[in-house]
C-alpha positions as CSV (number, residue, x, y, z in Angstrom):
1,M,19.4,-17.8,2.9
2,N,18.8,-20.2,5.9
3,C,19.2,-23.2,3.7
4,E,22.7,-22.6,2.2
5,G,25.3,-24.8,3.8
6,Q,22.7,-26.5,6.0
7,D,21.2,-30.0,6.1
8,C,18.0,-29.4,4.0
9,G,16.7,-33.0,4.5
10,L,16.9,-33.7,0.8
11,T,17.3,-37.5,1.2
12,E,14.5,-39.1,-0.7
13,H,11.9,-40.8,1.4
14,T,8.4,-42.2,1.4
15,K,5.4,-41.7,3.6
16,A,6.0,-45.2,5.1
17,Q,9.6,-44.3,6.0
18,C,8.4,-41.1,7.7
19,A,5.6,-42.8,9.6
20,P,6.1,-43.6,13.3
21,G,8.7,-46.3,13.4
22,G,10.0,-45.5,9.9
23,E,13.7,-44.9,9.3
24,F,13.2,-41.2,8.7
25,E,11.0,-40.6,11.8
26,N,13.8,-38.8,13.6
27,Y,15.3,-37.3,10.4
28,L,12.4,-35.2,9.1
29,S,9.4,-33.9,11.2
30,F,7.1,-31.8,9.0
31,S,4.9,-29.3,10.8
32,Q,1.3,-28.5,9.9
33,A,2.6,-25.2,8.3
34,D,5.0,-27.2,6.2
35,R,2.2,-29.5,5.0
36,W,-0.1,-26.5,4.5
37,I,2.3,-24.6,2.1
38,S,2.9,-27.8,0.1
39,S,-0.9,-28.4,0.0
40,T,-1.5,-24.9,-1.1
41,M,1.1,-25.2,-3.8
42,Q,-0.8,-28.2,-5.3
43,R,-3.9,-26.1,-5.6
44,V,-2.0,-23.2,-7.2
45,E,-0.5,-25.6,-9.8
46,L,-4.0,-26.8,-10.6
47,D,-5.2,-23.2,-11.1
48,V,-2.2,-22.4,-13.3
49,A,-2.7,-25.5,-15.5
50,K,-6.4,-24.4,-15.9
51,G,-5.3,-20.9,-16.7
52,F,-3.0,-22.0,-19.5
53,A,-5.6,-24.4,-20.8
54,D,-8.1,-21.6,-21.0
55,Y,-5.6,-19.1,-22.4
56,R,-6.2,-16.9,-19.4
57,L,-2.7,-15.7,-18.7
58,D,-4.2,-13.0,-16.3
59,N,-5.5,-15.8,-14.1
60,V,-2.1,-17.6,-14.3
61,A,-0.3,-14.5,-13.2
62,G,-2.8,-13.7,-10.5
63,S,-2.7,-17.2,-9.0
64,I,1.1,-17.2,-8.9
65,Y,1.4,-13.6,-7.5
66,Q,-1.2,-14.3,-4.8
67,F,0.6,-17.5,-3.7
68,I,4.1,-15.9,-3.6
69,W,3.2,-12.8,-1.7
70,D,0.1,-13.6,0.3
71,E,0.9,-17.2,1.3
72,F,4.6,-18.0,0.9
73,C,6.1,-14.6,1.8
74,D,3.5,-13.1,4.2
75,W,2.9,-16.3,6.2
76,Y,5.1,-19.3,5.5
77,L,8.4,-17.5,5.6
78,E,7.5,-15.9,9.0
79,I,6.4,-19.3,10.4
80,A,9.5,-21.0,9.0
81,K,11.8,-18.5,10.9
82,V,10.3,-19.6,14.2
83,Q,10.6,-23.3,13.3
84,I,14.2,-22.9,12.3
85,Q,15.0,-20.9,15.5
86,Q,13.2,-23.1,18.0
87,G,12.5,-26.4,16.4
88,S,14.3,-29.8,16.9
89,D,16.9,-30.9,14.4
90,A,14.3,-33.0,12.6
91,Q,11.9,-30.0,12.4
92,K,14.6,-27.7,11.1
93,R,15.5,-30.2,8.4
94,A,11.9,-30.5,7.3
95,T,11.4,-26.7,7.3
96,R,14.5,-26.1,5.2
97,R,13.4,-28.9,2.8
98,T,10.0,-27.3,2.5
99,L,11.4,-23.8,2.1
100,I,13.9,-24.6,-0.7
101,R,11.7,-27.1,-2.5
102,T,8.8,-24.6,-2.5
103,L,11.0,-21.8,-3.7
104,E,12.5,-23.8,-6.6
105,A,9.0,-24.9,-7.6
106,I,7.9,-21.3,-7.6
107,L,10.7,-20.4,-10.0
108,R,9.7,-23.1,-12.4
109,L,6.1,-22.1,-12.1
110,A,6.7,-18.4,-12.7
111,H,9.4,-18.9,-15.5
112,P,7.0,-18.4,-18.5
113,L,6.0,-15.0,-17.0
114,I,9.2,-13.5,-15.6
115,P,12.0,-15.6,-17.3
116,F,14.9,-13.3,-16.6
117,I,14.2,-13.0,-12.9
118,T,13.5,-16.7,-12.5
119,E,16.7,-17.7,-14.4
120,E,18.9,-15.4,-12.2
121,L,17.4,-16.8,-9.0
122,W,17.5,-20.4,-10.3
123,Q,21.3,-20.3,-10.6
124,K,21.5,-19.8,-6.8
125,V,18.5,-21.8,-5.7
126,A,18.7,-25.0,-7.8
127,P,22.1,-26.2,-6.4
128,V,20.8,-25.8,-2.8
129,A,17.5,-27.6,-3.7
130,G,19.4,-30.5,-5.3
131,K,17.9,-29.8,-8.7
132,G,19.8,-30.5,-11.9
133,G,19.5,-28.6,-15.2
134,A,21.8,-25.7,-16.2
135,F,18.8,-23.5,-16.9
136,V,15.4,-23.3,-15.3
137,G,13.8,-23.7,-18.7
138,M,15.3,-27.2,-19.0
139,A,13.6,-28.3,-15.7
140,A,10.2,-30.0,-15.7
141,Y,7.2,-27.6,-15.3
142,P,5.4,-28.2,-12.0
143,Q,2.5,-30.6,-12.1
144,S,-0.1,-30.7,-9.3
145,Q,-0.1,-33.8,-7.1
146,P,-3.6,-33.9,-5.6
147,E,-2.6,-36.6,-3.1
148,K,-0.5,-34.0,-1.3
149,I,-3.5,-31.7,-0.7
150,D,-4.0,-31.7,3.1
151,P,-7.3,-30.3,4.3
152,Q,-6.3,-30.8,8.0
153,A,-3.1,-28.7,7.6
154,E,-5.0,-26.1,5.7
155,A,-7.6,-25.8,8.5
156,H,-4.9,-25.6,11.1
157,V,-3.1,-22.7,9.4
158,A,-6.4,-20.9,8.6
159,K,-7.2,-21.0,12.4
160,L,-3.7,-19.7,13.2
161,K,-4.2,-16.8,10.7
162,T,-7.5,-16.0,12.3
163,L,-5.9,-15.8,15.7
164,V,-3.1,-13.6,14.5
165,D,-5.5,-11.3,12.7
166,A,-7.6,-11.0,15.9
167,C,-4.5,-10.0,17.8
168,R,-3.6,-7.4,15.2
169,N,-7.2,-6.0,15.2
170,L,-7.1,-5.8,19.0
171,R,-3.8,-3.9,18.9
172,G,-5.4,-1.5,16.4
173,E,-8.5,-1.0,18.6
174,M,-6.2,-0.2,21.6
175,K,-4.0,2.0,19.4
176,V,-0.9,0.2,20.5
177,S,2.3,0.4,18.5
178,P,3.3,-2.8,16.7
179,A,6.7,-2.4,18.4
180,T,5.0,-2.8,21.9
181,R,4.8,-6.5,22.9
182,L,1.8,-7.3,25.1
183,P,0.7,-10.6,26.7
184,L,-2.1,-12.5,25.1
185,L,-4.7,-13.9,27.6
186,V,-6.7,-16.8,26.3
187,V,-9.6,-19.0,27.6
188,G,-10.9,-21.9,25.6
189,D,-9.2,-24.1,22.9
190,G,-6.2,-24.3,25.1
191,D,-4.5,-27.2,23.5
192,F,-4.4,-25.6,20.0
193,V,-3.2,-22.2,21.4
194,Q,-0.4,-23.9,23.4
195,A,0.7,-25.8,20.3
196,I,1.0,-22.6,18.2
197,A,2.2,-20.3,21.0
198,P,5.8,-19.8,19.6
199,V,4.5,-18.9,16.2
200,L,1.7,-16.8,17.6
201,K,4.1,-14.8,19.7
202,S,6.3,-14.0,16.7
203,L,3.6,-13.2,14.2
204,A,1.4,-11.2,16.6
205,K,4.3,-9.5,18.4
206,L,3.3,-10.9,21.8
207,S,5.4,-10.9,25.0
208,E,3.8,-14.2,26.1
209,V,0.7,-16.3,25.7
210,K,-1.2,-17.2,28.8
211,V,-3.9,-19.9,28.6
212,Y,-6.5,-20.0,31.4
213,A,-8.5,-23.1,32.2
214,S,-11.1,-21.1,34.2
215,E,-13.4,-18.5,32.7
216,A,-13.5,-16.6,36.0
217,Q,-9.7,-16.5,36.2
218,W,-9.5,-15.2,32.7
219,V,-12.1,-12.5,33.3
220,A,-10.3,-11.3,36.4
221,A,-6.9,-11.2,34.6
222,A,-8.3,-9.5,31.5
223,E,-10.0,-6.7,33.5
224,A,-11.3,-4.1,30.9
225,A,-9.2,-5.2,27.9
226,P,-11.0,-5.5,24.5
227,V,-12.0,-9.1,23.7
228,A,-12.1,-11.0,20.5
229,V,-13.9,-14.3,20.0
230,V,-12.0,-16.8,17.7
231,G,-13.9,-20.1,17.4
232,D,-14.0,-21.7,20.8
233,A,-11.5,-19.2,22.2
234,R,-11.8,-15.8,23.8
235,V,-8.7,-13.7,23.6
236,C,-7.5,-10.3,24.8
237,L,-4.3,-8.3,24.9
238,Y,-3.5,-7.1,28.4
239,M,-2.2,-3.6,29.1
240,A,-2.4,-1.8,32.4
241,V,-4.4,1.4,32.0
242,D,-5.5,4.3,34.1
243,A,-9.2,3.3,34.7
244,V,-10.4,6.9,35.1
245,A,-8.7,8.2,32.0
246,E,-9.8,5.1,30.0
247,K,-13.5,5.6,31.1
248,A,-13.3,9.2,29.9
249,R,-11.7,8.2,26.6
250,L,-14.3,5.5,26.0
251,A,-17.2,7.8,27.0
252,K,-16.0,10.4,24.5
253,E,-15.7,7.7,21.8
254,V,-19.3,6.5,22.6
255,S,-20.6,10.1,22.2
256,R,-18.8,10.5,18.8
257,L,-20.1,7.2,17.5
258,E,-23.6,7.9,18.6
259,G,-23.5,11.2,16.7
260,E,-22.2,9.4,13.5
261,L,-24.9,6.7,13.9
262,A,-27.6,9.3,14.2
263,K,-26.5,11.0,11.0
264,V,-26.5,7.7,9.1
265,Q,-29.9,6.7,10.5
266,A,-31.3,10.1,9.5
267,K,-30.1,9.7,6.0
268,L,-31.5,6.2,5.6
269,A,-34.8,7.4,7.1
270,N,-35.0,10.2,4.5
271,E,-37.1,8.8,1.6
272,T,-35.9,11.5,-0.8
273,F,-32.2,10.6,-0.1
274,V,-32.8,6.9,-0.5
275,A,-34.7,7.4,-3.8
276,K,-32.2,9.8,-5.4
277,V,-28.7,8.6,-4.4
278,P,-26.8,6.0,-6.5
279,P,-27.1,2.4,-5.3
280,A,-23.4,2.3,-4.4
281,V,-23.8,5.3,-2.1
282,L,-26.8,3.8,-0.4
283,E,-25.0,0.5,0.1
284,Q,-22.0,2.4,1.6
285,E,-24.3,4.1,4.1
286,R,-25.9,0.8,5.1
287,K,-22.4,-0.6,5.7
288,R,-21.5,2.4,7.8
289,L,-24.7,1.8,9.9
290,I,-23.6,-1.8,10.6
291,E,-20.0,-0.9,11.3
292,F,-20.9,2.0,13.7
293,T,-23.5,-0.2,15.5
294,A,-21.0,-3.1,16.0
295,T,-18.2,-0.7,17.2
296,L,-20.5,1.1,19.5
297,G,-21.6,-2.2,21.1
298,K,-17.9,-3.2,21.7
299,I,-17.0,0.1,23.3
300,R,-20.1,0.0,25.5
301,E,-19.2,-3.5,26.7
302,Q,-15.6,-2.3,27.6
303,L,-17.1,0.7,29.4
304,A,-19.4,-1.6,31.4
305,R,-16.6,-3.8,32.4
306,L,-14.6,-0.8,33.6
307,K,-17.5,0.4,35.7
């Protein structure tokens, strides 16, 4: 664990002390991701309290599971690695504090559901987190603190997630191995992208992040690479390709998709088919029509840029 034997910034402090000019200004520097996971934790604690009040243990378990795996493990742990590797001393302390305090709160939150697992982990985590109590069952059960909900931090991380997902989708479109690191070329929303570049490089497996101020420069650099639009930004993963071979590949894919699209259109134009098939099947065919149309449009755009 990156927190054992390290300064985890556990000295108690107030918001005033951590404000600019406060005595902890250079001791703890919480990132937007730190504030986001703490904010999300408050929302989960609210959901769990409601679940217990409504006797819906399935909702309690679902909320805790989703937070642990989808937010804490999938996102925050990966972001925290970058912050601990590349951050300042104050940023590292804040990240360690957030890591260990979130983990010990998770153990207290999940204890009614998985008591043997949480007790075993508590014996190792509690001393590092500066928490007393010989057993996790003796510690206070987490209570939500709505004042710690931070919509700005939540919006920041949501935007980061969207960019990472866009990079992963582009990699999939290009059929590039996750082990291959490619440069990300960006135009628009430059300040935000520059601010998150270290985390973006790590989570999206990028070799570098290049931000262009000029649309013309970005278009020239991007060449025929697939493009994704994320808010005010346009992004692409650059990889040198054989233009002739790529044209042939894209033309073949256009032909295949046109055939699939024609089949779906024929089915939906058939009144007998529409009248007899189950609604779920009809809905699936309509979704396929939308997906094929969107994909075909993207590939034709790439082909046009190559030509």
